[in-house]
N, C-alpha and C positions, 0 to 999 in steps of 0.2 A: 425482752422476751415476750412473745405474744401469749395470750391466754389460751390454755388448752381447752378445746371444745369437746374432747372425748371423755371429759370427767364432769360429773354433775355433783356428786356427793362424796365428801372426804371425811374419813375417820381419823381422829387424833387421840393418841393414848397419852394420858397425863403421867406424871412421875409418882403419884401416890403420896405416902407420908413424907413430910419434909421436916428435917431437923432444924430447929430455930438457929439461924445464923449460917445455915448451909443450904445450898440447892434451890434457893428462891428464884434463881435464874430460869429454872424449868417452868415455873408458874408464869414468869414474865414472858418468856419466849412463846409458850403455848397460848397465852392470852393474846399476844400480838399476832400470832398466826391465825387465831379465830377471827380477829378483827379484819386482818388483811384479806383473808380468803373470802369472808362474807362480803366484803366491799367489792370483790371481783364477781360476786354472784353465785359462789358455790354454796351448797348446803353443808353444814358442819355437824358431825356426830362426835361428841366428846365423851370419853370414858376416863374417869379418875376416881380413885377410892378415897380421896381426901376432900371433904366438903369445905375445909377452911382455906380455900384458894380463891384467887380472883377469877381464874378461868371457869370455875363452876358457878359463877354468878348467873342468875337467870337472864336469858337474852344473849349471853356471850356466844352460845352455840344454838343451832336449831333443835338439837336433841342432846340432852345431858344425862349421862348415866353415872350416878355415884355408886359404883359397884366394885366388888373385889377384882383386883387386877390379876386374873389368871386365864389360862387358855380356854377353859370350859365356859366361863362367863362371857369372854370376848367372842367366842364362836357363836354363842346364842344371840349376842347383840348384832353381830355381822349378819346372821341369818335373818334377823328381823328387819334391820335397817337397809341391808344390801348396798353398802357404800361401793363406789367405783374405785376408790383409792384409799390407801392407808399411809399416813404421814407419821413415821415412827420416831424420828430423831429429835423431837422436841420434848419427849418425856423422860429424858435421862436414861439411866441404865434399864429401868423397867420397860420403857417403850421399845428400846432396842432388843432386849432379850425376848420380850413377848412377841415381837414381830417375827423373830427367828423361829420361835416355837410354833407360832401359827403357820408359818410356811412349812416347817418340817412335818407338822400334823396334817398338812394337805388342806387346811381350811381356806387359805387364800386362793388356791387353785379351784377348789370346789365352788366357791362363790364368785369367781372371776374378779378378785380384788388385786389391783396392781399396787406395788410399793413405789412411792414417790419420795423425792428428797434425798434418798440414799439407796445404794444397792446392797442387797443382803450379803453378798460376798465381801463387800467392804467392811461390814460390821464384823464379820469373822476375822478378816485380816487385822483389824484394829483391836479386837477383844480377845482372840485366842492367843495366849502367850507364846506358844510355839510358832504359830504362823507369823506373828508380829516380829519375833526374834529373827526368823528366817528372812523376812522382808528387809530388816535392818542390815543383816549380813550381806544380802544381795546388793545393797546400796553402798556397802563399804563404810557404814556408820557404826562406830564402836558403841557397844552397850555393856553394862555390867555383866560379869560372869553369872550364869544362871542355868538351872535345869528345871524343866517342868515335871511335876510328879503327880501321882494319883493316890498315893498311900502315905500314911504317917511313917512307915518303916523306910520307904525310899527317901522321904524328906530328911530323916535323921542321917542317912548315908551322905546325902548331898551337903548338908550343913557341916558335917565333920570335914568333908573335903574342902569346902570354901573357908571354914573357920568362922566362929561366932564373933560379933553378932551377924545375923542374916536377916534379910527382908522376906516376908511371906506375902505373896501377891496373888490372890485368887483371880482366875479368869472370869470375865463377864461380870465384874462387880465394879463399883465406883466409890470414890471418897474414902478409900481404906477399909471398906466393909469386909469383914472376915479376915483381914490381914494385919500386918504390923511388923515392928522391929523386935526380934527376939534375941536373948543373950545366952540362953542355955537350953539343954535338951528338954527339960521339963516344960518351959515356956513354949518351945517349938511344938511339942505334942499337942498342947492345948490349942494353940493358934492355928496349926495346920488342920486339926480336926474341924475347927470352926470354919476355916477357909474352904475346905472340901465341901462342906455342907452348904456354904453360901454360893459356891460357883455353879453356874448353869450346867457345866459339863464335868464337874468334880475335879477340875484341874487347878493346881496351885504351882506358881513359880517360886522356887527358892533361889534368892538372888544375893550376891555379895552386897554388903552394906556400903553406902557412900555417905553415911551420916557425917555431917561436918563439912561436906563439900559446898561450894557456892551453888545456889539454885537460880537458874534463869529460865524464863518462859517466853514463848511467842504465841500469840493468838492469831491463827491464820484461817482465812476463808477462801474456798475454791468453788467455782461453779462447773457445770457440765462441760463447758467449752475450755476448761483448764485456765481460766483467768484466776489469778491468785493475788490476794493482798494481805499484808500483815496489819492487823487491826492495832496491835500494840506490842511493844517490847517491855517485859516485866522483869525487874530485878528484885528478888526477895532479899530483904535485909537480914532475916534469920537464915541460918544455914540449913542444909538438908537435915532432916530429922525432926524439924518442926513442920507439921502439916501445913501445906500451902494456904489452906483456908484460915489458919490461925496465925500466919506469918505476916509481919509488916512487909510491905513491898512498895516499890515505886514504879510508875509508868509515866514517861519513858525511863529507860535505864540511865543512871546518873554517873556510875563509875566504871562502866564497861567500854573498852576501846571500840572504835568504829570497825576495826578489822575483825574483832570477835563477833560483833553484831552482824556483820555481813556474812560470816561463816555460819552463824546460827540460822540466818534467813535462808541461805543456800540449802542447809540440811533440812530445814522445815518444809521448804517447797518441794524438795525431792521426796520427803516422807509423805506429804499430802497427796502428791501426784501418784505415788506408788500404791497408796491405800485407797 
């Protein structure tokens, strides 16, 4: 793919605080992006609230801002630096959410900043629980029974209908932030309140539990021309209910039939293309 000549300066949003043992991939990917883009001759503006990362090392970017990751501060930096483009998808959930917020606030249009690497509507299709569920239904891919809610009272009604335990999944969060597996109404009220507060749009999915099921993952990459590859097939040794970041896993899959692996790849490619 030829270098884009209509872009000179690119802004990258980091992931912010990183829990030890989790999310270090955002620091790694952001650091690699800085190196690769600088090697191509682009100017890099990096914003990250966490100084204890490799990407904030001096010289990694042309301008590094160790500042709070919020719309107000990012708008000030954009006004000062005037980047041509924003690369949002290397900063984890923070980068994705903030890019959407900047667009909705009119900041990107005001300063003529284009979004590269991902389309904003794709973020919504992947992160909004209702839109994602509708997308899966349109593809004929079965998903656990669930209902998106915005209040604790509605969550209690849905949980009674599904039967405990249920999974609480806030929209626009990652790594289980604000959610969890709950076993009774008291736990539900606590976790849902936390989830609504953590969600960018105050939306939480109440979902039937599949704890104890086998967990299989595929890592898929797609480019703008719809070329897709499966980077790896992952088989979690621990069942659902153990967070994937804490679970033993094998790559490639060792006990899964080729027929099922082919089916999973077909599903994953259809999902990636649709989103």
